[in-house]
Each structure stands twice: as C-alpha cells, then as structure tokens.
C-alpha positions as CSV (number, residue, x, y, z in Angstrom):
1,M,0.0,0.0,0.0
2,L,1.6,3.3,-1.1
3,R,1.5,6.2,1.3
4,H,1.3,9.4,-0.8
5,E,3.4,12.5,0.1
6,Q,3.6,15.8,-1.6
7,S,7.1,17.3,-1.5
8,G,7.4,20.7,0.0
9,L,10.4,21.6,-2.2
10,L,9.7,19.8,-5.5
11,S,6.3,20.6,-6.8
12,N,7.1,21.3,-10.5
13,G,8.8,18.9,-12.8
14,A,9.6,16.2,-10.3
15,G,6.2,14.5,-10.6
16,K,3.9,13.3,-7.8
17,F,6.0,11.3,-5.5
18,A,5.0,8.5,-3.2
19,A,7.0,6.1,-1.1
20,N,6.3,3.2,1.1
21,R,8.5,1.8,3.9
22,A,10.0,-0.8,1.6
23,G,11.4,2.0,-0.7
24,V,9.1,1.5,-3.6
25,R,8.7,4.8,-5.6
26,D,5.7,5.8,-7.6
27,F,5.8,8.7,-10.1
28,E,2.8,9.9,-12.1
29,N,3.8,12.2,-14.9
30,G,1.6,13.2,-17.7
31,G,-0.6,10.1,-17.4
32,V,2.4,7.7,-17.5
33,R,2.7,5.8,-14.2
34,V,6.0,4.0,-13.5
35,V,6.9,2.1,-10.3
36,H,10.4,0.9,-9.5
37,A,12.3,-0.1,-6.4
38,R,15.9,0.4,-5.6
39,G,17.7,-2.3,-7.5
40,G,14.6,-3.3,-9.4
41,A,13.5,-3.2,-13.0
42,V,13.8,0.2,-14.7
43,P,10.9,1.6,-16.8
44,Q,11.4,2.7,-20.4
45,N,10.5,6.5,-20.5
46,K,13.7,8.4,-20.5
47,F,14.1,11.7,-18.6
48,V,17.7,12.2,-19.6
49,E,19.2,10.8,-22.7
50,F,22.8,10.7,-24.0
51,A,22.4,10.0,-27.7
52,G,25.7,9.0,-29.5
53,V,27.6,11.5,-27.4
54,Q,31.3,11.9,-28.0
55,K,34.0,14.2,-26.5
56,S,37.5,14.6,-27.8
57,Y,40.4,16.8,-26.9
58,G,42.5,16.8,-30.1
59,S,43.2,13.2,-30.9
60,V,42.3,11.9,-27.5
61,N,38.8,10.4,-27.2
62,V,37.5,11.0,-23.7
63,V,33.9,9.8,-24.2
64,R,33.1,7.4,-27.0
65,D,29.6,7.1,-28.6
66,L,27.8,7.2,-25.3
67,N,24.1,6.1,-25.4
68,L,22.5,6.2,-21.9
69,G,18.9,6.7,-20.8
70,I,18.1,7.9,-17.2
71,E,14.6,7.7,-15.8
72,R,12.7,10.4,-13.9
73,G,13.3,10.0,-10.2
74,E,16.3,7.7,-10.6
75,F,19.5,7.9,-8.7
76,I,22.2,6.8,-11.2
77,T,25.9,6.7,-10.4
78,L,28.6,7.1,-13.0
79,L,31.5,5.1,-11.5
80,G,35.0,4.6,-12.8
81,P,38.7,5.2,-12.3
82,S,40.3,8.6,-12.9
83,G,40.3,9.4,-16.6
84,S,37.4,7.1,-17.5
85,G,35.2,9.9,-18.8
86,K,32.6,9.9,-16.0
87,T,33.1,13.5,-14.9
88,T,33.3,14.8,-18.5
89,C,29.9,13.3,-19.1
90,L,28.6,15.1,-16.0
91,M,30.1,18.4,-17.2
92,M,28.5,18.0,-20.7
93,L,25.2,17.3,-19.0
94,A,25.6,20.5,-16.9
95,G,26.6,22.5,-19.9
96,F,30.2,23.2,-18.8
97,E,31.7,21.1,-21.6
98,N,30.8,21.2,-25.3
99,L,29.9,18.0,-27.1
100,S,32.1,16.9,-30.0
101,A,29.3,14.8,-31.5
102,G,25.8,13.5,-30.5
103,D,23.2,15.2,-28.4
104,I,21.8,15.3,-24.8
105,L,18.1,15.4,-24.2
106,L,16.4,16.5,-21.0
107,D,12.7,15.5,-20.8
108,G,12.7,15.2,-24.6
109,V,14.2,18.6,-25.3
110,S,17.7,18.9,-26.8
111,I,20.1,20.7,-24.4
112,G,23.4,19.9,-26.2
113,S,23.9,23.6,-27.2
114,M,21.8,25.2,-24.4
115,P,23.7,27.5,-21.9
116,P,24.1,26.1,-18.4
117,Q,21.8,28.7,-16.8
118,K,18.9,27.7,-19.0
119,R,19.0,24.0,-18.1
120,N,17.4,24.2,-14.6
121,I,19.9,21.8,-13.2
122,G,21.2,21.8,-9.6
123,M,24.9,20.9,-8.8
124,V,26.7,19.8,-5.7
125,F,30.5,19.8,-5.7
126,Q,33.2,18.2,-3.5
127,S,34.4,21.6,-2.4
128,Y,30.9,22.7,-1.2
129,A,31.4,26.1,-3.0
130,L,29.6,28.0,-0.3
131,F,30.0,31.8,-0.1
132,P,32.0,32.3,3.2
133,H,30.8,35.8,3.8
134,M,27.1,34.8,3.5
135,T,25.0,33.2,6.2
136,I,23.7,29.7,5.7
137,A,20.2,31.0,4.9
138,E,21.7,33.5,2.4
139,N,23.7,30.8,0.7
140,I,20.6,28.7,0.3
141,A,18.6,31.7,-0.9
142,F,21.2,32.7,-3.6
143,P,19.8,30.6,-6.5
144,L,16.3,31.9,-5.7
145,Q,17.4,35.5,-5.7
146,A,19.2,34.9,-9.0
147,R,15.9,33.8,-10.4
148,R,14.1,36.8,-9.0
149,I,11.8,34.8,-6.7
150,G,9.9,37.0,-4.3
151,K,11.1,37.6,-0.7
152,S,8.2,35.8,1.0
153,D,8.4,32.8,-1.2
154,T,12.2,32.8,-0.8
155,A,12.0,32.9,3.0
156,E,9.4,30.0,3.0
157,R,11.6,27.8,0.7
158,V,14.7,28.5,2.7
159,A,12.9,27.5,5.9
160,K,11.7,24.3,4.3
161,A,15.2,23.5,3.0
162,L,16.8,24.1,6.4
163,A,14.2,21.7,8.0
164,M,14.9,19.1,5.3
165,I,18.6,19.0,6.1
166,R,17.9,19.2,9.8
167,L,19.7,22.5,10.3
168,D,16.7,24.5,11.7
169,G,17.8,27.5,13.7
170,L,21.3,27.6,12.1
171,G,20.4,29.8,9.2
172,G,22.1,32.8,10.7
173,R,25.5,31.1,11.0
174,L,28.4,31.4,8.6
175,P,29.7,28.3,6.7
176,G,33.0,28.4,8.7
177,Q,30.9,27.8,11.9
178,L,29.6,24.5,10.6
179,S,31.2,21.0,10.3
180,G,32.1,19.5,7.0
181,G,29.0,17.3,6.9
182,Q,26.7,20.3,7.8
183,Q,28.3,22.3,5.0
184,Q,27.7,19.6,2.5
185,R,24.1,19.4,3.6
186,V,23.8,23.1,3.0
187,A,25.3,22.7,-0.5
188,L,22.7,20.0,-1.2
189,A,19.8,22.2,0.0
190,R,21.1,25.1,-2.2
191,A,21.0,22.7,-5.2
192,L,17.4,21.6,-4.4
193,V,15.8,24.8,-3.2
194,F,15.0,26.2,-6.7
195,E,13.2,23.0,-7.6
196,P,15.5,21.8,-10.4
197,S,14.5,19.2,-12.8
198,L,17.8,17.4,-12.3
199,V,20.6,17.4,-9.7
200,L,24.2,16.5,-10.5
201,M,26.7,15.6,-7.9
202,D,30.4,15.5,-8.6
203,E,32.2,13.5,-5.9
204,P,30.5,15.5,-3.2
205,L,31.7,13.4,-0.3
206,G,35.4,13.1,-1.3
207,A,36.6,15.7,1.2
208,L,34.9,14.1,4.3
209,D,36.4,11.6,6.7
210,K,35.3,7.9,6.5
211,Q,32.6,8.0,9.2
212,L,31.1,11.3,8.1
213,R,31.2,10.1,4.5
214,E,29.2,7.0,5.3
215,E,26.7,9.0,7.3
216,M,26.2,11.5,4.4
217,Q,25.7,8.6,1.9
218,Y,22.5,7.7,3.8
219,E,21.5,11.3,4.3
220,I,21.7,12.0,0.5
221,M,20.0,8.7,-0.3
222,H,17.1,9.4,2.0
223,I,16.6,13.0,0.9
224,Q,16.5,11.8,-2.8
225,Q,14.0,9.0,-2.0
226,R,11.8,11.5,0.0
227,L,11.7,14.1,-2.8
228,G,11.9,11.8,-5.8
229,V,14.3,14.1,-7.6
230,T,16.5,12.7,-10.4
231,V,20.1,12.5,-9.4
232,V,23.2,11.8,-11.5
233,Y,26.1,11.1,-9.2
234,V,29.8,10.8,-10.1
235,T,32.3,8.9,-7.9
236,H,35.3,6.6,-8.0
237,D,34.2,5.1,-4.6
238,Q,32.6,1.7,-5.2
239,T,31.0,1.6,-1.8
240,E,29.2,4.9,-2.4
241,A,27.9,3.7,-5.8
242,L,26.6,0.4,-4.4
243,T,25.0,1.9,-1.3
244,M,23.2,4.9,-2.9
245,S,22.2,4.1,-6.4
246,S,19.2,2.6,-8.2
247,R,21.6,1.9,-11.1
248,V,25.3,2.1,-11.6
249,A,27.2,2.8,-14.9
250,V,30.7,1.5,-14.8
251,F,33.0,3.6,-17.0
252,N,36.3,2.6,-18.5
253,R,38.2,4.5,-21.2
254,G,35.3,6.6,-22.3
255,K,32.7,3.9,-22.5
256,I,30.3,2.0,-20.2
257,E,31.4,-1.5,-19.5
258,Q,28.3,-2.4,-17.5
259,L,25.0,-0.8,-16.5
260,G,22.6,-2.2,-14.0
261,P,21.4,-2.3,-10.4
262,P,24.1,-2.4,-7.7
263,K,23.5,-6.0,-6.7
264,Q,23.8,-7.1,-10.4
265,I,27.0,-5.1,-10.9
266,Y,28.6,-6.7,-7.9
267,E,27.3,-10.2,-8.1
268,E,27.3,-10.6,-11.9
269,P,30.2,-8.7,-13.5
270,V,30.2,-9.1,-17.3
271,N,33.9,-8.9,-17.8
272,S,37.3,-8.9,-16.0
273,F,37.4,-5.1,-15.7
274,V,34.2,-4.8,-13.8
275,A,35.0,-7.8,-11.6
276,R,38.4,-6.3,-10.8
277,F,37.1,-2.7,-10.3
278,I,34.0,-3.4,-8.2
279,G,34.9,-4.7,-4.7
280,E,37.5,-7.2,-3.7
281,N,37.7,-10.1,-6.1
282,N,39.7,-13.4,-6.4
283,R,41.1,-14.0,-9.9
284,L,42.4,-17.3,-11.1
285,N,43.8,-17.8,-14.6
286,G,43.2,-20.9,-16.5
287,T,42.3,-22.6,-19.8
288,V,38.8,-23.8,-20.9
289,R,38.6,-27.6,-20.9
290,T,34.8,-28.0,-21.6
291,V,31.8,-25.7,-22.2
292,E,28.3,-27.1,-22.0
293,G,25.3,-24.7,-21.9
294,G,26.0,-22.1,-19.2
295,D,28.6,-24.2,-17.4
296,C,32.3,-24.9,-18.1
297,T,35.3,-26.6,-16.7
298,I,38.6,-24.7,-16.4
299,D,42.1,-26.2,-16.2
300,V,44.2,-24.2,-13.7
301,G,47.4,-26.4,-13.9
302,G,48.7,-29.4,-12.0
303,D,45.8,-31.6,-13.2
304,R,43.4,-29.4,-11.3
305,S,40.1,-28.1,-12.7
306,I,37.4,-25.7,-11.6
307,R,33.7,-25.8,-12.4
308,A,32.3,-22.4,-13.2
309,A,29.6,-20.4,-14.9
310,A,30.5,-19.7,-18.6
311,I,30.2,-16.0,-19.0
312,N,32.8,-14.9,-21.6
313,V,34.0,-18.2,-22.8
314,S,32.7,-20.4,-25.7
315,A,35.4,-22.8,-26.9
316,M,37.9,-25.3,-25.6
317,G,41.4,-24.0,-25.3
318,E,40.4,-20.3,-24.6
319,R,42.3,-18.5,-21.9
320,T,40.1,-17.2,-19.1
321,T,40.1,-15.4,-15.8
322,L,37.9,-16.8,-13.1
323,S,36.2,-14.4,-10.7
324,I,35.2,-15.5,-7.1
325,R,34.1,-13.0,-4.4
326,P,35.9,-13.6,-1.1
327,E,32.7,-13.7,0.9
328,R,31.4,-16.6,-1.3
329,V,34.3,-18.8,-0.2
330,V,34.0,-21.4,2.7
331,I,36.8,-23.1,4.6
332,G,37.5,-26.2,6.7
333,T,34.8,-28.9,6.9
334,A,32.2,-26.7,5.0
335,A,34.6,-26.6,2.0
336,A,34.7,-30.4,1.8
337,N,31.1,-30.5,0.5
338,A,31.6,-27.7,-2.0
339,E,31.6,-28.3,-5.8
340,N,35.1,-26.8,-6.0
341,C,37.4,-27.8,-3.1
342,F,41.2,-27.4,-2.9
343,E,43.9,-27.4,-0.3
344,A,45.7,-24.1,0.1
345,T,48.6,-22.7,2.1
346,I,47.8,-19.7,4.4
347,D,50.1,-16.8,3.7
348,E,48.5,-14.2,6.0
349,V,45.6,-13.6,8.4
350,V,44.6,-10.1,9.3
351,F,42.0,-8.9,11.9
352,H,39.5,-6.4,10.5
353,G,37.2,-6.0,13.4
354,D,34.0,-7.5,12.1
355,H,35.7,-10.1,10.0
356,L,39.0,-11.9,9.4
357,R,40.8,-11.7,6.1
358,M,43.0,-14.5,5.0
359,S,45.4,-14.5,2.0
360,A,46.4,-17.9,0.7
361,T,48.2,-19.6,-2.2
362,L,45.7,-21.8,-4.1
363,C,46.2,-23.9,-7.2
364,G,49.7,-22.5,-7.4
365,Q,48.4,-18.9,-7.5
366,P,49.1,-16.6,-4.5
367,G,46.8,-13.8,-3.2
368,F,43.5,-15.8,-2.9
369,I,41.4,-13.9,-0.4
370,V,38.9,-15.4,2.1
371,K,36.7,-13.3,4.4
372,I,35.1,-14.9,7.5
373,P,32.8,-13.1,10.0
374,N,34.5,-12.6,13.3
375,S,32.2,-14.9,15.2
376,A,33.0,-16.7,18.4
377,G,35.0,-19.8,17.9
378,V,35.8,-19.2,14.3
379,G,39.5,-19.5,13.4
380,M,41.5,-19.6,10.2
381,G,44.8,-20.9,11.3
382,S,48.2,-19.4,11.0
383,P,50.6,-18.6,8.1
384,G,52.1,-21.8,6.8
385,D,49.1,-24.0,7.7
386,R,47.3,-26.0,5.1
387,I,43.5,-25.4,4.8
388,K,40.6,-26.6,2.7
389,I,39.0,-23.8,0.6
390,G,35.8,-24.3,-1.4
391,W,33.0,-22.5,-3.3
392,A,30.0,-23.2,-5.5
393,A,30.3,-23.3,-9.3
394,R,27.6,-20.7,-9.7
395,D,29.7,-18.3,-7.6
396,C,32.7,-18.6,-10.0
397,R,32.4,-16.7,-13.2
398,A,34.6,-17.5,-16.3
399,L,35.4,-14.1,-17.8
400,D,37.6,-12.7,-20.5
401,H,41.3,-13.2,-19.8
402,G,42.7,-10.0,-18.3
C-alpha cells in the first residue's frame, strides 16, 4: 500500500512522489505511471538521454559514442577510475563542456547547445562552493534571488530547505561555523531549493572523513528518496555507488562497461574489468577444458580443474580469468562438500574488526582472499598452515582473460 506524500520543495517537474516503507517509488507524470524499487526493474520512459555523445580533446577520445537513458526519479551513479570519462559526461550534461558529437536530451528537449543557466539543473561539488561571507540562509537563498523569486516565497523555501537538512535554527551562522558534513548538507539544500528538474553531484563526499562520508551517503539517499528528484552522481568510490544508487554505470576509457542495479553489478560482473574494479575479487587464470550450456570446466594447472559459470568463454582452449568473491568462499569442513574444493597454504591472516581476512596460495596462484565473519569460535589458522577452501560453481564466473 503506497503512502502518498507531496514534496514541499519539488512541486514542478519532479512529478507526484509517493514512497512506502520498503522503498518503492511511484511517479505519475503526464498520465504515465511508473513504479520501481531500488535495484529493481527500470521503466522505459527516459528523462535524460545521451544519444551518441562523443567528446575529444584533439586526438584523445575521452567519451566514445555514449548512449545512456536515465529515468525520472532515478539515482544513477557514473562510476569509474580517474580518466574514464565519467566527470566529462557530467560536465557535458551540466553545460560546462561542449559535445564533440551527438546530443543530450532533457525531458525530450535537446540541451546539447543550451547555456548552463537555461537548463534548470542543480549541482553539488566536492568543495561545497559555499560563499564564506554569507550566512547559511543567504547561501541557500542565492539561486532563488538569481531567479528573482519574491522575498516571502524565498523565505518560505529556505525555511523548508533548512528543515529538510535538519539545520533549523542555524540559518544565521556562517559556513565556517559548521562542520564539513553540515556544510555539505547546505550545498545539497542550495542545489534543491529552486526545484531543479535534475541534480548533478560531482564526488560530493570526497573531502569528508570515512565515518562522516558513510553518514552522508545515507543522508543524501534518504533525501533523494523522499523528494523523488532525479540524481546523476559521479564517484570513483565503489561503496558509495553500491550503497546509494538505483543503477550504476561502470565507466572505462570513455565507455560504459556495464550498466545495472548495484547487486547485479557486484554479483554478476560481465567482464574482468568490472569484476576487478568493483569490490575485492579473487582472480584465477586458466584454460577452458569444456563448455556445456552455461557451465564450463577450467584447467588451472597441475591436473586441477574448476567448475564455473561460462560468461565470456565459448570454446575449448580459450584462456580465461575466473572471478570469485571472497565472501562466497568457505573453509574447513564446510569446504569439503563444495563443488570446488582445494587445499591451500595460508600466507597471512589479518584482523579487520567485524571479519578476518586470509590470504592464501591456491592452485599455485598466490593472493587468494577469504573473508570470514568474526564470530565466536571461528578461526582460520596461521601462516604456513594447510587449509581446505571451497565454493559453489555458480559463484565462480569464467570471464575474458585479463
């Protein structure tokens, strides 16, 4: 049963928003009703569309033939290493970078050559970009004053924005009198107060310490869910992307390697780059012995073979890299009943608070990682010990060799 809420900040362009306690979101826009949950199926009507977008600096192609649709009310993260093209895409969407080819559409309207100030887009930066000589209330009011909104309407919107970010009563303070997390919340409120059709965030949490960064991830996610605003978020931090997003686009060398819900990106990487870049990952190199349907057998040397899901392999003799997440691995007696079970030599055991992390040499290949919850009575042994390690075939993905 959906509980309908009317946003106090977003009443034009964001659609009628409703949310239930399970996080299902309902938008009714122009008679088209779409419902999607975080990590669920994505509807087909596109609010933002990159159509064959390219960006080059001289002979260097930074973004290559990008085709990407973003839904109204979606929180999508552009994730990738430095130089992958993710920030350039954000800057082109904001209007701060020109397109070399292609077009960008916002709600069906071409904005590829539209000036930034005409796009009705809010932005949040890593540096906060607050005016130090203005009070918090004046900072939040600035985009309203630039749009010549009346004083009474401005005061009402600023008050609602301060309540939204839980800084009621602090509107008279200067930015320097607030913590880093509070300043970032002010920057977020300023980006939302003029009711933009879209909000862009360029690594907004990069300057915060670990604990505050984690708190702000949930803060931003909950505000976005409550308001139903469309967010395009850029980061190189995989945890941020997996925690906050309805979908993640993994960038590499100017193109998207994989696009999908966070769970799918993490659990089902489509190639070696995504498996390597997203989270910690065990990689074993081998040669395809058999392929049958969606299953395969991989030789890893020394008359040892591993059963795996055939993802990017199709023929006997192909080289492949196997991908196994550390948390999918079991040890000791539990490993004996696994489809893949091997003896390994422990190289290192490290205490991480909530879990133990073991590094071992398995099938002649060092650096195999196992993570075990730090439960009472659970031990891994010591460096030099022999230990059984096992995992299910479905948790092992045979990808391209790389």
